[in-house]
N, C-alpha and C positions, 0 to 999 in steps of 0.2 A: 503492497499498501504507499509506503515510504515511495519514491516513483510514481508513481499516482496522487498521492496530493503536492510528489516539488512543479510538477506540469496542471494544479485545476490551476481554472481564474480567482477571480476575487472573485464571483457567480456565481461559481462554482460555491468558493469558501461559501462567503457571504446563507447564500440558501442555506449549507448544515449549517450556521454557525451554532442557530436557537436550537438542535437540536445539543450541541455540543455544548453547551453553554449549561443549561438543562440534564442534565447527566454525573455535571460538577466537574465533568472532566474538565481539564486545563487548559483551552485552549489556544494558551502562549505556548504552548509545545509544539503545535502541530505544527504540520513542513511549510505547511504554507507560507502564514504568519511568518516566520523564520523567514525570512524572504520580499518577505512583498511591508512595503512605510503604508500605503497602501491601510492594509488591514492590518497590521501593527496601533493608527493610524485610530481607525477603525472601533476594537477591538477598546483601545485605549479609554476613546469620549465613555463608551457603551458604559463602560468597570464605573469610569462619573460620576453620568446618570444612575445606576443602579446604589452604590452609592449615598449615590441626595436623595437618593425615594428613600435609601432603609432610613431617615440621620427624622425626616418629612414626618412623622409618622411613627412612634413606638409604637413595637407587637403589644395586642393588651386578646385576651384572652374575652369572652366575649362576655358576659353575667348569663348564670344556667340559665333562665327564666327565657332568655327573647327568643326562644326556638316552640318554647309553647306559645309564646308574641306571636307567632310570626303564625302556628296554626293557629289560634285564637284567630283573626288576622283574617284569612284563606273562608276557615267557616266563615265568619261573619257574612267573608263576601261571595263567599258562598249560596249563600241563602241559611246554614244556620246547619244545613247536614252535610256528615260524616258520610264519606265510600264503606262500601259494606265489604 
């Protein structure tokens, strides 16, 4: 695969990038990015954006009663009937 990755175009790499990042793999270790300044810059920008997004709101667990409220609202909108 190394040979294929070396010949990979930016468009091909960028099409695979969401899956690569989502898998938890180190995208910066990919052979295409090692030799492509454009994709290196793109990855750096994405990492900066992701870090900024994580800092916008702290991750919180929703309150336990949230699902009960959602279920109640759905039942109210559906006319109070429950599926059998």
